[in-house]
C-alpha positions in Angstrom: -19.6 -139.9 0.3 -19.2 -143.6 0.8 -15.6 -144.9 0.6 -15.3 -148.1 2.7 -12.2 -150.1 1.9 -12.9 -152.8 4.5 -16.5 -153.4 3.5 -15.8 -153.5 -0.3 -12.9 -155.8 0.3 -15.1 -158.2 2.4 -17.8 -158.1 -0.3 -15.3 -158.8 -3.1 -13.9 -161.8 -1.1 -17.4 -163.2 -0.5 -18.4 -162.9 -4.2 -15.1 -164.5 -5.3 -15.6 -167.5 -2.9 -19.2 -167.8 -4.0 -18.2 -167.9 -7.7 -15.5 -170.5 -6.9 -18.0 -172.7 -5.2 -20.2 -172.6 -8.3 -17.2 -173.9 -10.3 -15.9 -170.7 -11.9 -12.2 -170.9 -12.8 -11.8 -167.3 -14.1 -13.6 -164.6 -12.1 -14.0 -160.9 -13.0 -15.3 -158.1 -10.8 -16.2 -154.5 -11.7 -14.0 -151.5 -12.1 -12.9 -149.7 -8.9 -14.5 -152.3 -6.6 -12.2 -151.2 -3.8 -12.6 -148.7 -2.1 -16.1 -148.8 -3.6 -18.5 -146.2 -4.9 -17.1 -145.7 -8.4 -20.1 -143.4 -9.3 -18.6 -140.9 -7.0 -15.0 -141.0 -8.2 -16.0 -141.1 -11.8 -19.0 -138.8 -11.8 -18.8 -136.6 -8.8 -21.4 -133.7 -8.8 -21.7 -130.5 -6.7 -18.9 -127.9 -6.6 -15.2 -127.8 -7.4 -14.5 -127.6 -3.7 -16.4 -130.7 -3.0 -14.6 -132.5 -5.8 -11.3 -131.5 -4.3 -12.3 -132.8 -0.9 -13.4 -136.0 -2.4 -10.1 -136.4 -4.2 -8.4 -136.3 -0.8 -10.8 -138.9 0.7 -10.4 -141.1 -2.3 -6.6 -141.1 -2.0 -6.8 -141.8 1.8 -9.1 -144.8 1.3 -7.5 -146.3 -1.8 -5.3 -149.4 -2.0 -1.6 -149.8 -1.8 0.0 -152.7 -3.7 1.1 -154.8 -1.9 -1.2 -154.2 1.1 -3.7 -155.9 3.3 -6.5 -155.7 0.8 -4.4 -157.4 -1.8 -3.5 -160.1 0.7 -7.2 -160.7 1.5 -8.1 -160.9 -2.2 -5.3 -163.3 -2.9 -6.6 -165.5 -0.1 -10.1 -165.5 -1.6 -8.7 -166.4 -5.0 -6.9 -169.3 -3.4 -10.0 -170.5 -1.6 -11.9 -170.3 -4.9 -9.1 -172.1 -6.7 -9.6 -169.5 -9.5 -7.9 -166.8 -11.5 -9.4 -163.5 -10.3 -9.4 -160.0 -12.0 -10.7 -157.1 -9.9 -10.6 -153.3 -10.1 -9.1 -151.2 -7.3 -8.2 -147.6 -6.9 -4.4 -147.8 -6.5 -2.5 -145.1 -4.6 1.2 -144.6 -4.9 3.1 -144.8 -1.6 5.2 -141.7 -0.6 3.1 -139.4 -2.8 0.2 -137.0 -2.3 -2.7 -137.7 -4.5 -1.1 -139.9 -7.1 -3.5 -142.7 -8.1 -4.2 -145.1 -10.9 -7.4 -146.8 -11.9 -6.0 -150.4 -11.7 -7.1 -153.9 -12.3 -5.3 -156.7 -10.3 -4.8 -160.3 -11.5 -4.5 -163.2 -9.1 -3.8 -166.9 -9.6 -5.5 -169.8 -7.9 -2.5 -170.1 -5.5 -3.4 -166.6 -4.2 -0.4 -165.0 -5.7 -0.8 -161.6 -7.5 0.4 -162.3 -11.0 0.1 -158.9 -12.4 -1.8 -155.6 -12.8 -3.1 -153.2 -15.4 -3.5 -149.5 -15.1 -6.2 -147.9 -17.2 -4.9 -146.1 -20.3 -8.0 -144.4 -21.9 -9.2 -142.1 -19.1 -12.5 -140.4 -20.1 -14.1 -137.2 -18.8 -12.4 -133.9 -17.8 -10.3 -132.5 -15.0 -12.0 -129.2 -14.6 -15.2 -128.4 -12.8 -18.1 -127.7 -15.2 -21.1 -126.2 -13.4 -23.4 -126.3 -16.4 -23.5 -130.1 -16.7 -25.7 -132.4 -14.6 -22.8 -134.3 -13.1 -19.0 -134.3 -13.3 -16.9 -136.9 -15.0 -13.6 -136.3 -13.2 -11.6 -139.4 -13.9 -8.9 -137.3 -15.6 -8.7 -135.2 -12.3 -8.4 -138.2 -10.0 -6.2 -140.6 -11.9 -2.9 -140.7 -13.8 -2.8 -142.3 -17.3 -1.8 -145.9 -17.1 1.9 -146.6 -17.6 2.1 -150.4 -17.8 0.8 -150.9 -21.3 -1.5 -153.8 -22.5 0.1 -156.9 -21.2 -0.9 -160.6 -21.7 -0.5 -163.1 -18.9 -0.5 -166.9 -18.8 -2.9 -169.1 -16.9 -3.9 -172.7 -16.6 -0.3 -174.0 -16.8 0.6 -171.8 -19.7 -2.3 -173.2 -21.9 -4.3 -169.9 -22.0 -3.3 -166.3 -22.5 -5.3 -163.6 -20.8 -5.3 -159.8 -21.2 -6.9 -157.0 -19.2 -8.4 -153.6 -19.8 -10.8 -151.2 -17.9 -14.1 -149.5 -18.9 -13.5 -146.9 -21.5 -10.6 -148.9 -22.9 -13.2 -151.3 -24.4 -14.3 -148.6 -26.8 -10.9 -148.3 -28.5 -10.1 -151.1 -31.0 -6.3 -150.6 -30.4 -6.8 -151.9 -26.9 -7.7 -155.4 -28.1 -5.6 -155.4 -31.2 -2.4 -154.9 -29.1 -3.2 -157.7 -26.8 -4.2 -160.0 -29.7 -0.9 -159.3 -31.4 0.6 -160.7 -28.2 -1.5 -163.8 -28.7 -4.2 -163.1 -26.1 -7.1 -165.6 -26.2 -9.3 -163.9 -23.5 -9.6 -160.4 -22.2 -11.3 -159.6 -18.9 -12.4 -156.1 -18.0 -14.4 -154.3 -15.4 -16.5 -151.2 -16.1 -19.0 -148.8 -14.5 -21.0 -146.8 -17.0 -23.9 -144.4 -16.3 -27.1 -144.6 -18.3 -26.9 -140.9 -19.2 -24.2 -139.3 -21.3 -23.2 -136.0 -19.7 -21.7 -134.8 -23.0 -24.7 -135.8 -25.1 -27.9 -135.5 -22.9 -30.0 -136.4 -25.9 -28.5 -139.9 -26.2 -31.0 -142.4 -24.9 -30.0 -145.1 -22.3 -30.7 -147.9 -24.8 -28.1 -146.5 -27.2 -25.5 -146.4 -24.4 -26.1 -150.1 -23.8 -26.0 -150.8 -27.6 -22.6 -149.1 -27.9 -21.3 -151.0 -25.0 -22.3 -154.3 -26.5 -21.2 -153.3 -30.0 -17.7 -152.5 -28.7 -17.3 -155.9 -26.9 -18.8 -158.0 -29.7 -16.7 -156.3 -32.4 -13.5 -156.7 -30.3 -14.2 -160.4 -29.7 -14.9 -161.2 -33.4 -12.2 -159.0 -34.9 -9.6 -160.6 -32.7 -11.0 -164.1 -32.3 -11.0 -163.9 -28.5 -13.3 -164.3 -25.5 -14.3 -161.1 -23.8 -15.6 -161.1 -20.2 -17.0 -157.8 -19.0 -18.3 -157.1 -15.5 -20.0 -154.0 -14.2 -21.9 -152.5 -11.3 -25.6 -151.9 -12.1 -28.5 -150.0 -10.6 -28.8 -146.7 -8.8 -26.2 -145.1 -6.5 -26.5 -141.5 -5.2 -29.1 -140.7 -7.8 -27.1 -142.0 -10.8 -28.1 -145.1 -12.8 -25.4 -147.5 -14.0 -26.6 -149.5 -17.0 -25.0 -152.8 -16.0 -25.0 -155.3 -18.9 -22.3 -157.7 -17.7 -21.6 -160.2 -20.5 -19.5 -163.0 -21.7 -18.8 -162.7 -25.5 -17.5 -165.6 -27.6 -14.9 -165.2 -30.3 -17.7 -165.4 -32.8 -19.1 -162.1 -31.4 -22.1 -163.9 -29.9 -23.2 -163.1 -26.4 -23.3 -166.4 -24.5 -24.1 -165.1 -21.0 -25.6 -161.9 -19.7 -26.5 -160.3 -16.4 -30.3 -159.9 -16.1 -30.8 -157.9 -12.9 -29.5 -154.9 -11.1 -28.7 -156.9 -7.9 -25.5 -158.8 -7.0 -25.4 -161.5 -9.6 -23.0 -164.2 -10.8 -23.1 -165.1 -14.4 -21.0 -167.9 -15.9 -20.3 -169.9 -19.0 -18.2 -172.9 -19.9 -15.9 -171.3 -22.5 -14.5 -173.4 -25.3 -11.0 -171.8 -25.4 -10.3 -173.3 -28.8 -13.3 -171.7 -30.4 -11.4 -168.6 -31.7 -8.7 -170.6 -33.5 -10.5 -170.8 -36.8 -11.1 -167.1 -36.8 -7.5 -166.3 -35.9 -6.4 -168.7 -38.7 -8.7 -167.5 -41.5 -10.4 -164.1 -41.7 -8.3 -162.5 -39.0 -5.0 -164.3 -39.7 -2.8 -161.3 -38.8 0.4 -162.7 -40.3 -1.1 -163.2 -43.7 -3.4 -160.2 -44.0 -2.3 -157.2 -41.8 -0.5 -154.4 -43.6 1.0 -152.3 -40.8 3.0 -150.1 -43.2 -0.4 -148.5 -44.0 -1.4 -148.0 -40.4 1.3 -145.6 -39.2 -1.1 -142.7 -38.5 -2.7 -144.8 -35.8 0.4 -144.5 -33.6 1.8 -141.2 -34.9 -1.3 -139.0 -34.7 -3.8 -138.5 -31.9 -6.3 -135.9 -33.1 -7.9 -135.6 -36.5 -6.2 -133.4 -39.1 -7.6 -132.6 -42.6 -5.3 -134.7 -44.8 -6.7 -134.9 -48.3 -5.3 -136.9 -51.3 -6.4 -134.3 -53.9 
């Protein structure tokens, strides 16, 4: 099991500074970058006892906010003169085992502006010996309790939101932030090529669904979406990668092309989404929330016929 808080922090700081030297002003890094090895804390295999042992190790090596790792990341953001969004495993002080899957947001002055805690936790919390690997995010983390906030950047001229991994599959995630006037959403994710719950699903379909979620969210809300992932093989598991920048038109304008450390960038026209937000998806003119009550009142499906 590889949980190295210091090494992953150093790597994050190096990548942030590298992107800053290349002119990036908004930088996103993957989900759970610190303390590293998200494959293990999302998809831990073996036995229930091993999973419990890993839970203890994960808590021990996770990040407190504030803490030295947060200070180092802030210094890197300041050196890069950029806004930085990065995923960390956040532990609650004075608790035993209470953790959140968190994304931290820094400004170019090195100050931590805010954070987001993942709301849509996938997987299960019990050990399932008949599946090829475990998806134990529900075991390791608490459901996020900070909501979907929107933050200002660039002297109040741009509004940015955050989400993490599985959040991207739920349209409510982006709609809430768009109703708060978000113009860009930055997210990190780490998704395996195989679906433990549907082994017949081919890897290409996993990537297709990933892209579909991001492109639909961008267009239906008239926003930029920046999504960053780990890619390649770790501990026998493949992560499908597919880091992208999606324009408010739903078009992919930049995409990762390798499974190595890679920096992708694009000069985003932050006014591009205005015509979409003012026409087809003009919320004030066209939304009818009186007909959407079930979305917030009901979680599971119930047979509810009109005849």
